[in-house]
C-alpha positions in Angstrom: 141.0 69.0 98.3 143.8 68.2 100.6 141.9 65.2 102.0 142.9 61.7 101.0 139.1 60.6 101.0 138.5 63.4 98.4 141.5 62.4 96.3 140.2 58.7 96.3 136.8 59.7 94.7 138.5 61.8 92.0 141.1 59.2 91.3 138.9 56.1 91.2 136.7 57.8 88.3 140.0 59.3 86.6 141.8 56.0 86.6 138.7 54.2 85.2 138.1 56.7 82.4 142.0 56.4 81.5 141.4 52.5 81.7 138.5 52.7 79.2 140.7 54.7 76.7 140.0 58.1 77.5 143.0 60.7 77.8 142.5 62.3 81.4 144.1 65.3 82.8 143.9 65.1 86.6 144.3 67.9 89.0 145.2 66.5 92.4 146.6 67.5 95.8 148.1 63.7 96.1 151.0 62.6 93.9 150.2 59.3 92.2 152.1 56.1 93.5 152.7 55.1 90.0 152.0 56.5 86.4 148.6 55.4 84.9 148.4 55.0 81.1 146.4 57.9 79.6 146.2 59.8 82.7 148.3 62.9 83.0 149.0 64.1 86.4 148.7 67.9 87.6 150.0 67.7 91.1 149.3 70.8 93.4 151.7 69.7 96.0 151.6 72.9 98.2 147.9 71.9 99.1 148.2 69.3 101.7 150.9 70.9 103.7 149.2 74.2 103.7 146.1 72.6 105.1 147.7 70.7 107.7 147.7 73.2 110.1 144.0 74.3 109.6 143.0 70.3 110.2 144.2 70.6 113.7 141.2 72.5 114.2 138.7 69.7 113.2 138.1 68.4 116.8 136.7 71.9 117.6 134.8 72.2 114.6 131.9 70.4 116.0 131.3 72.8 118.7 130.7 75.7 116.3 127.2 76.7 115.3 125.6 76.0 111.9 126.9 79.2 110.3 130.4 78.9 112.0 130.9 75.5 110.4 129.9 77.1 107.0 132.3 79.9 107.5 135.1 77.4 108.5 134.9 75.2 105.7 134.4 78.0 103.1 137.5 79.6 104.2 139.3 76.3 103.9 137.8 76.0 100.3 138.5 79.6 99.3 142.3 78.7 100.3 142.8 75.8 98.5 140.7 77.1 95.4 143.2 80.1 95.3 146.1 77.8 95.4 144.9 75.7 92.4 144.1 78.6 90.1 147.1 80.3 90.7 149.5 77.2 90.4 151.8 77.7 87.5 150.8 74.3 85.7 147.1 75.0 86.2 147.8 78.7 84.7 149.6 77.0 81.8 146.7 74.8 81.2 144.1 77.5 81.3 146.1 79.5 78.7 146.8 76.7 76.6 145.0 75.6 73.2 144.3 72.3 74.5 140.9 70.8 73.7 138.7 68.7 75.9 135.4 67.0 75.5 134.3 67.2 79.3 135.3 68.6 82.6 134.5 66.4 85.7 134.7 68.7 88.7 134.5 67.8 92.6 132.3 70.3 94.0 133.2 71.1 97.4 133.3 74.9 98.3 135.2 75.6 95.1 132.8 77.1 92.8 135.4 79.2 90.9 136.7 75.9 89.3 133.7 75.9 86.8 136.0 78.3 84.7 137.6 75.1 83.2 134.4 74.1 81.4 133.9 77.7 80.3 137.5 78.1 79.4 137.4 75.0 77.2 134.0 75.1 76.0 132.8 71.9 76.9 130.1 70.1 79.2 130.6 70.1 82.9 129.8 67.1 85.2 129.8 67.7 88.9 131.0 65.3 91.4 129.4 65.7 94.8 131.4 64.2 97.4 127.9 63.4 99.4 124.3 63.7 98.7 122.5 66.6 97.3 122.7 69.5 99.5 121.9 73.2 99.8 125.2 73.8 98.1 124.4 72.1 94.8 120.4 71.8 94.7 120.2 75.1 93.0 122.7 74.1 90.1 120.1 71.8 88.7 116.8 73.3 90.3 116.5 69.9 92.4 113.8 70.1 94.8 114.8 69.6 98.4 111.8 70.2 100.9 112.8 71.2 104.3 109.9 69.3 105.5 111.4 65.9 104.9 114.9 66.3 103.4 117.2 66.9 106.4 120.1 69.4 105.8 123.7 68.2 105.6 124.5 69.4 108.9 121.4 68.3 110.7 121.6 65.7 113.5 118.3 64.1 112.7 116.6 62.1 109.9 113.7 62.7 107.7 111.1 62.0 110.3 111.0 65.3 111.8 109.0 66.8 114.7 107.6 70.5 114.3 110.8 72.0 115.9 113.1 69.8 113.7 111.5 70.9 110.7 111.6 74.6 111.9 115.3 74.2 112.5 115.6 72.5 109.3 114.0 75.3 107.4 116.4 77.9 109.1 119.4 75.7 108.1 118.2 75.8 104.5 117.4 79.2 104.3 120.8 80.3 106.2 122.6 78.0 103.9 121.2 79.5 100.9 122.0 83.0 101.9 125.5 82.1 102.9 126.0 80.6 99.5 124.8 83.5 97.6 125.9 86.4 99.6 129.0 85.1 101.2 130.8 82.0 99.4 129.9 82.8 95.8 131.2 86.4 96.0 134.3 85.3 97.7 134.8 82.7 95.0 134.3 85.0 92.4 136.8 87.5 93.8 139.4 84.8 93.7 138.5 83.6 90.1 138.6 87.3 88.7 142.2 87.7 90.3 143.6 84.2 89.0 142.0 84.5 85.5 141.5 88.4 85.0 139.3 87.9 81.7 136.9 85.3 83.5 133.1 86.1 83.2 131.2 86.7 86.5 130.8 83.3 88.3 127.1 83.2 88.5 126.8 83.4 84.7 128.6 80.1 84.5 128.0 77.9 87.5 124.3 77.2 86.2 125.7 75.5 83.1 126.6 72.1 84.6 125.2 69.2 82.5 125.1 66.3 85.2 125.8 65.7 88.7 127.1 62.3 90.2 126.8 62.1 93.8 129.0 60.0 96.3 125.8 58.8 98.5 123.6 55.9 98.2 119.9 55.1 99.0 121.0 52.2 101.1 122.4 54.8 103.8 119.9 57.7 103.3 116.1 58.2 102.8 114.5 58.8 99.4 114.5 62.2 98.2 113.7 64.1 94.8 116.4 63.7 92.2 116.4 65.2 88.8 117.1 63.2 85.7 120.5 64.6 85.3 121.5 63.7 88.9 122.6 60.1 89.7 123.6 58.3 93.0 126.9 56.0 92.5 127.9 55.7 96.2 130.1 52.8 96.7 131.8 53.2 93.3 135.3 53.8 95.1 135.0 50.4 96.7 137.4 47.6 95.4 139.1 46.2 93.6 140.4 44.8 96.7 144.2 44.2 97.3 145.8 41.4 99.2 146.5 42.3 102.8 149.9 42.6 104.3 151.0 38.9 105.7 151.1 40.1 109.5 147.4 41.8 109.1 146.1 38.7 107.3 147.3 36.4 110.3 145.8 38.9 112.9 142.5 38.9 111.3 142.3 35.0 110.5 143.4 34.1 114.1 140.5 36.3 115.6 138.3 33.6 116.4 136.0 35.9 118.7 135.8 38.6 115.9 137.8 41.9 115.2 136.8 45.5 116.1 138.2 47.8 113.6 138.9 51.6 114.8 139.7 54.5 112.4 138.9 58.1 112.8 139.7 58.6 108.9 142.3 60.5 107.0 141.9 63.8 108.4 141.1 63.2 112.3 144.0 61.4 114.3 143.2 59.1 117.1 146.7 60.2 118.5 145.1 63.5 119.2 142.5 62.1 121.6 142.4 64.0 124.9 144.0 61.6 127.4 140.8 61.0 129.2 139.3 59.8 125.9 142.1 57.7 125.0 142.1 55.8 128.5 138.5 55.4 128.3 138.9 53.5 124.9 141.9 51.6 126.2 140.2 50.4 129.4 137.3 49.2 127.3 139.2 47.3 124.8 141.4 45.7 127.7 138.2 44.1 128.8 137.3 42.8 125.5 137.8 39.2 124.2 137.7 40.2 120.7 140.9 41.6 119.0 140.9 45.3 118.1 142.7 46.8 115.1 143.2 50.6 115.6 144.5 53.3 113.1 146.6 55.0 115.7 149.3 57.4 114.3 151.8 57.1 117.2 153.3 54.8 119.6 150.9 53.6 122.2 152.9 51.6 124.9 150.1 51.3 127.3 147.6 49.4 124.8 146.5 46.0 126.0 147.9 42.8 124.2 144.4 42.3 122.3 144.9 45.7 120.4 147.1 46.2 117.2 147.9 49.8 116.3 148.8 50.8 112.6 149.5 54.1 111.2 147.4 53.4 108.3 144.8 50.6 107.6 143.7 49.3 104.4 140.1 49.8 105.3 138.3 48.5 102.4 140.2 45.3 102.6 140.0 44.7 106.2 136.1 45.6 106.5 135.8 42.9 103.7 137.4 40.3 106.1 134.7 37.8 107.5 135.9 38.0 111.2 135.4 41.9 111.5 132.2 42.4 113.6 132.4 46.1 114.3 133.8 49.3 112.8 134.2 52.2 115.2 134.4 55.5 113.1 134.0 59.3 113.0 131.5 58.5 110.3 132.9 60.0 107.1 130.6 59.3 104.1 133.3 57.0 102.5 134.0 54.7 105.5 130.1 54.5 106.3 129.6 53.4 102.8 132.4 50.9 102.8 130.9 49.3 106.1 127.4 49.0 104.4 128.9 47.5 101.2 130.6 44.9 103.5 127.7 44.4 106.1 129.6 45.8 109.1 127.6 47.6 112.0 128.9 50.9 113.2 129.6 52.7 116.3 129.8 56.5 115.2 131.9 59.0 117.0 130.8 62.0 115.0 133.0 65.3 115.2 132.2 67.7 112.4 130.3 68.5 109.2 128.1 65.6 107.7 129.1 63.0 110.4 126.1 63.9 112.7 123.9 63.3 109.8 125.4 60.2 108.6 125.4 58.4 112.0 121.7 59.6 112.6 120.7 57.9 109.4 122.6 54.7 110.1 121.2 54.6 113.7 117.6 55.1 112.4 118.2 52.3 109.7 119.2 50.2 112.8 122.9 49.0 112.1 124.6 51.7 114.3 125.0 53.3 117.6 126.1 56.9 118.3 128.2 58.8 120.8 129.2 62.3 119.9 132.7 62.7 120.3 132.6 65.4 123.2 130.2 63.2 125.1 132.7 60.0 124.9 133.6 58.4 128.1 134.3 55.1 129.5 130.8 54.0 130.6 128.9 55.0 127.5 131.7 53.9 125.1 131.8 50.4 126.7 128.0 50.0 126.9 127.7 50.7 123.2 130.7 48.4 122.1 129.1 45.5 124.0 125.8 46.2 123.0 126.9 46.2 119.2 129.1 43.1 119.8 126.6 41.1 121.5 123.5 41.8 120.0 123.2 40.1 116.5 120.3 42.5 115.2 122.9 45.2 114.4 124.9 42.9 112.1 121.7 41.3 110.4 120.6 44.8 109.6 123.9 45.7 108.2 123.8 42.7 105.9 120.4 43.6 104.8 121.4 47.2 103.9 124.4 45.7 102.2 122.0 43.5 100.0 120.1 46.8 99.0 123.6 48.4 97.9 124.4 45.5 95.8 121.0 44.8 94.4 121.0 47.0 91.4 121.1 46.4 87.5 124.7 47.7 87.2 127.5 48.3 89.2 128.0 52.0 90.7 131.4 52.4 88.6 129.8 51.2 85.2 126.8 53.6 85.8 129.2 56.5 86.6 131.1 55.6 83.2 127.8 55.3 81.5 126.4 58.9 82.2 129.9 60.6 81.7 130.1 59.1 78.3 126.4 59.7 77.7 126.8 63.6 78.3 130.0 63.5 76.0 128.1 61.8 73.3 125.1 64.3 73.7 127.2 67.3 73.8 126.3 68.0 77.3 122.9 66.3 77.3 120.7 69.5 77.4 117.5 67.5 77.1 118.1 66.5 80.6 118.2 70.2 81.8 115.4 71.4 83.9 113.5 74.0 82.5 113.2 75.5 86.1 116.8 77.1 85.4 115.1 79.4 82.9 113.3 81.0 85.6 113.9 83.6 88.3 113.9 82.6 92.0 110.3 84.5 92.3 109.0 82.6 89.4 110.2 79.2 90.4 108.7 79.6 93.9 105.4 81.0 92.3 106.0 84.0 94.7 104.7 86.5 91.7 101.5 84.0 91.4 101.0 84.2 95.3 101.4 87.7 95.3 98.8 88.2 92.5 96.4 85.7 94.1 96.8 87.4 97.4 96.3 90.8 96.0 93.2 89.6 94.2 91.7 87.9 97.1 92.7 91.1 99.3 91.0 93.5 96.6 87.9 91.3 96.4 87.4 91.1 100.3 88.0 94.9 100.4 85.3 95.5 97.9 82.9 93.3 99.6 83.8 95.0 102.8 83.0 98.7 101.4 80.0 97.2 99.5 78.5 95.8 102.7 79.5 99.1 104.4 77.4 101.1 101.7 74.5 98.9 102.0 74.3 99.1 105.8 74.7 102.8 105.6 71.9 103.0 103.0 69.7 101.1 105.1 70.6 103.1 108.3 69.9 106.3 106.3 66.6 104.8 104.9 65.5 103.8 108.5 66.1 107.2 109.9 64.1 108.9 107.3 61.1 106.5 107.7 
């Protein structure tokens, strides 16, 4: 996937595996800065440039309907899946005699990539770039009741009203239908064209052994997880690098605190409409705190307390004790980094899971939300001042941070354990749910419900006609008398 945040998720695991002595072949859309021992890079250079034009529409994506967002993201997934599978180096790999012990695949609208595990006849571990969703629960028969597990694109938490539960049910059912009748057939066509002898996609996608999710209980509400699904959210954080000297001085000298502002690796602050940019600048000009803003262009009108940078070493900056607020688009990785370091959030969600991420943070008590289309000077200034002046947000953020850190092993160590566990146990089939052996109507007891309803119907019909016969007999008898 041609987004740096997705690259980070894959690279951190690949680098760690290589460092522990495994020989890793890493298919990536981003060229590695320096060679890594035991890690072979298969660089798909055309992905990032090809997706650049599509990314320009991200600020409008949040205005789309639920199905519109699914269609937009699946089109992007189909595009880069096709690029990867038809890349000459990937084709060479797929037709080679190489042997592998495991395939680790990021699952993001690219189901055709499961061909690697089938081709090399080895276990498959799914890396979900977020929590379990309608797109991956069925791979493990993981229960996800619509009554209290919000859909990935829902703008509410688990405590739902009737209407929210109704909306959530629609999201889940529509998502399942989209997955099975749009995304999977399209991915299957891409697979068949790139790998002519490939089996039907639906015959191999349910062979995954395990799933690691990039989410964490410190952010979201508890929900069911099968034994072969583990949360490792936060594993990508660290080790922290030394900050550039000028940035270190800027942060150290911020006696009133620092506000960090970043819209992530896909969205650009430089693309803000003028009215929204002016609203932000006017607010910052009135603040006594310093502001570090990831801004990708010149900004001559910025006030003196604002420092702009084309790229921010976000983890290292958020770890600085003088940082008191993180203004963000609420991508999952940035949200997790803020929780990891105990920094409250002001969320400006734009698209996809960002609404859900900020809703959960607001409900947990360490964030406020302004949907990006609604951003103006009044609500932005009000939210920033509330978060900066009210200590309850930072106290709650520190409490959520303790939850993330309070576990028996570090997230990366847990990831390594389960990856090597699956290798040791040849796919760990003992963790596989028996539900995968059932058809959908058996899994959801539709056949049982039909038999029970049919039996009850027959019983009531029988009682009705029996009563009718009795009344008719009595009526005839009374007439004769």
